[in-house]
N, C-alpha and C positions, 0 to 999 in steps of 0.2 A: 281300536275301532269305535268304542263307545264315546271317546273324546271327540273323534271326527263327526260322529252322528250328532252329538249335542251341539256342535258348532254351527249346524245348519239352521236356517230360519225355521220356526216351529211348523208352519204349514207344509214346508218341503219335507221335513222329517216325518210328519204324519202321513203324507202321501207315499213316501218311500216305504214306510211300515206296511201300508195297505198293499202296495205292489209286492212286497216280500211275502205277504200272506197269500196273495193270488198266485204268485210263482210257486210257492210251496204246494198249493193245492193242485196246480197243473203238473208239476214235475214228479210228485210222489208216485202216481200210478205208472209213469214212464220208467222210473227207477225200479219199481217192482217187476215190471216186464223185463227190464234189462237184467235183473238178477236171475230171472228164470232162464234167459238166453245164455248168460255166462255159465250158469250151472250145467246147462245142456252141452256146453263146449268142453266140459271136462272129459267127455268120452273121446274127443278128438285129440286133446292135448296131454292128458295125464300120463299116458304110456311113454311120452317123449321127454318127460321131466326126469332129470338125473340128480343124484345127491351131489352137493357141493363138496369139492375135495377138502382135504385137511390144510392144504397150503404148506408153505415152508418159510422159514425166516429168510428174507431177502432184503437187499438194499433197494428201497422203492422210492421213485421220484414222482412228483406231480407238478404239472404246470397249469396255471389258470390265469386268466386275464380279466380285465374289467375296462369298461369305457363309460363315459358320461351317459346316464340314462337318456338324456336329451341334450342336444347341442345348445350352447348359450348363444342365443340369437341377438346380435348387436347390429346396428344399422350399417356398419362398415364391413363386418365379417361375421361368420359363425364359427364358434370355437368348441372344441371338445378335448377331453383328456383321456389318455390311454395309460393303463398300468398292466404289467405282467409280472408274475412271480413264479419262482421254482423252489420246491422244497424237497429235500432228501431225508428219508427216515429209515431206520433199521429197527424193527420191532416198535418200541415206543420211544426210541431215542432219536432226537433230531441231529442230523449229521451236518447239514448245510442248508442255507437258503439264500436266494438271490432275487433282486428286484430291478425293474427298469420302468421308467416313466417317459411319456411322450405327449406331444401336443398335436392337435389337428386343427387346421384353419382353412376355410374356403371363403371366397367372396360371396356376398349375399346374392349377387346376380346369377350365380351358377345354380344348376339344378339341385333342388333339395334331395331328390331321390338318389342322384349320383353321389352327392355329399355323404349321405347315410351309408351307401354301400361301400364307398372308399374308406370311410371312417371304420366300418366293420372290418374291411380287408386289412387295414393297417394294424388293427388290434390282433387279428390272426397272425399277421407277420411278426409282431412282437412275441407272441406266444411260441410260434414255431422256432424262432431264432433262439430263444432262451432254452427251449426243449433240446435243440441240437447241442447247445453248450454243455448240458449236463448228461447227455445220452451215454457217454462212455463211463460215467461215474455210478451208474445204476444197473441193477439186474432187470428191473421192470419200471416202465414209465407210463403214468396216466396223463393223458391230455384232455382238455375240455372240448367236448363235441365230436362230431363225425369228422373223419379225416378230410373228406372232399366236399363238404357242404358248401364251401365258399365258391365252388365252380358254377353252381346253378344260376345265380343271378347274372353272371357275366354275359350269357347269350342274349338275354333280354336287353341289357345295357348296350350291347353292340348293335342290335337291331334298331335301337332308338338313336344310334349315332352318338351315344353319350360316353363311350369308353375311349379315353384319350391315351396318349403314349405313356404318361406317368402311371395311370391305372394298369395298363398292360404290363409295364415293367414290374410293378409290385406283384401283380397277379402271377406272373411267370416265376418270380422268386419264391413266392409262397408255395406254388405248385412243386417246384424242385425240392424245397425243404421238406415238404410233406412226403414226397417219394422217398427221401432219405430216411425219414422216421419210419415209414411203412416197411422198407426193405431191411431195417435193422432187426425186425422180428421180435422186438421186445417193447413195443409201444401199443397201448390200448386206449381207445377213445371212449370217454364217458359221456353218454348222451343224456343230459339232465332233463331237457324239455322235449322228450320224444313224442313224435306224431306218427311213429311207425304203425302201419296197418297191414302187415304181411298176413296175419291170420285172416283178416277180412278178405284180402286178395285171394288166399287159398280157398276160402269158402266160395267166393264168386267164380273162380276158375274151375272148381270142381262141382259147381251147382248143388251145394248142400243146402237145400231149401229150408230145412228146419232151423238153420243158423243164420239165415240171411239178415236178421236184425243186427248182427254183429259186424256187418261190412263197414258200417260207419263208426265203429267203436275202436279207439286206439288200443293197441296190444298192451300198453302199460296198465290200463284199467282191467282188462280181461285177466292178465297173468298175475296181477297183484291179488286178485280174488282167488284164482285157481291154484297158484303155486304154494306149497307148504314152505316153511322156513328151511334154510340150509339146502336149497336146491338151485339148479341151473337149467335153463331151457335154451338149447342151441338150435337156432333157426334151420340149420342144414338138415336136421332130423325131420323137419316138416316139409321144407321146400327144396332140398337137395343143394346143388351148387349154384343155383340162380341167386343173383344179388337181391338182398331184401328190398331194395328200392323198387325193383320190378313188381313185386307183389303188392307193395304199397300203392304204386301207380295203378295196378289192376283194381284195387279196392276203390281208388278215387274215380276211375272211369266207370266202374260198375255202379257206384253210388249216383252217377249221372244218368243211369239207365242204359249204358252201352254194354253189349254182350258179344257182338260179332267180332271175331278176330281179336279177342281181348288180350291174349298173351302177346301177340305181335305189336299191338298198339302200346301196351305197357312197356315192353322192351324199348320201343322207339322213343317214348317219352323219357324213360330213365336214362338212356344212353345218349340221347341227342346232343347235350352240351359237350360231352367228351369227343364225339365224332366230329362235330362242326368246329370245335376249337383245336382239333388235332392233338388231343391228349391220349395218353396210354390207356385204352379201354380195359385191357387185360388186368392192369394194376387195380383198377376200380372194381372189376368183376371178382377179383380174388378176396375182397374184403368180406369178412364174416361178422355176424351179429349173435349176441347171446343176451338173455335176461337172467339176472341173479336175484334171488329172493333170500337175503341173508337172515332176516328176522321176521317174526310174525307181525310185528307192529309197524314195519316199514314197507313202502312200495317196492316193486322190482326196480333194479338198476340196469339200464341197457348199456351194453358194452359192444364196441366195434374193434375188430382186430384183423391183422393180415394172416389169417389161417395159422394161428399158433395155439399151443396148449395153454389153457387157462389154469395155471398153477396157483390159484388163489383160494383162500379159505374164508370162513366166516369172519375171522379176526381182522381181515383186510377192510371190512366194511363198518361204517358207523351205525350204532344201534339207534341213533336219533334220526338219520336221514336215509339210511340204506345205501348211501354213496360210499366210494372208497374213502377211508379215513384221511389219506394224504390229500385228496382233492378237497375235502371239507376244510382241512387246516389251511391250505393255501388260499382257498376262496375267501375265507374270512379276513385275510390279510391284504387283499388287493381291491376290495370293493370301493367304488367311487360314487359320490352322490352328485346330483345336479347343483346343490348348494356349493359344494367344493369347486365345481367348474366355474361358477359365477364369481366366487372369491378369487380364483386364479386369474380370471380376466380382469377383475378390479385391480389386482396386483400389477398386471401388465400395464393397465391404464395409468396407475400412479407413477410407474417408472417412465412411461412415455411423457407424462406431464413434466417430469424433471428435465427432460431433454429438449422439448420443443417450446418455442415462444408462443405459437398460435394455439392458445388454450381452447378456443371456441371449436375448432375443427376436431380436436381431440375429444372434447366433451360429446359432440354429436356422433363421431365415429363409434364410440364405445357405448352410446345410449342404447337401451334395450329396444329391440324392434317393436315389441308389444309391451309397454310398461305395466300393463295390467297383469301380465302372466310372467312374472320374473322367475319364480321357482315352480 
């Protein structure tokens, strides 16, 4: 960070230093107030927190994927790379690992938003496919992210008329693979970048005025403060059998000032894509969430599962990140950079030049769309 800061023109770095001081002055009292609200929430949550089990020695699998942080924008096409990996461990012993790589390409003239969604969908496809390949070889399998998060953008794409036959085909395949993983009853989703606000939704729906400041605060922050190490918080103990997404939607609507018919509206928003796309709503409703706080020094880890017993102990989680050890290990193996993507496209260009006589069109086809912003 210091190297990046020093690379700026001196007047710009000085101005940013001043802005940092202003921001610190403004946000400090807000964080103090937040601390008071979070501490007040202990009375709501503490009795629902349980000790984390001892766990048992199992053959554990983990699947994670990576895609180019941004597409390589050339004048003729936009390119991206996809990688997915699977790791199987038993205790601290590596049993097996597998990898797969792929390429994404779209014409520049096509929608950038649709390109991004389809790129993401292909990445999920690669992860689900490799997950099914190792499913029979493990007792427990961690996958990256929520089971059905890929469903939500589809409805918007369809409304825009931007969802073609190829996108529909891949979407349906990903959905069917996801159902198979869910129905196996031995797969758990690890939600690293959680924006769940079910606690805020519960506060809004139950009109707990003294905690209203927490409606806009993500559960990950609240529970990282409130939960002691070696504990688990199961959402069904707070909200019953309702899907967590409904309560998150309730928090979102309440933060906009809506209060009338809040639960009905929240259910409508959470379940709309499944109903309009003709998907199995009961399958989605059966998903459960939990937060695990393995160590005092790490944040909580949000897990999603199809109503199974979480037979995992502290040793299953990394003391550096708080995430499952197996997920940490495979994540570090499949990370892709923007620079690698551009190097890959340059390799394609070099091989095309060997094949074609018209070097001029090749040169401009692969030229950066914006030569000032290469990486």
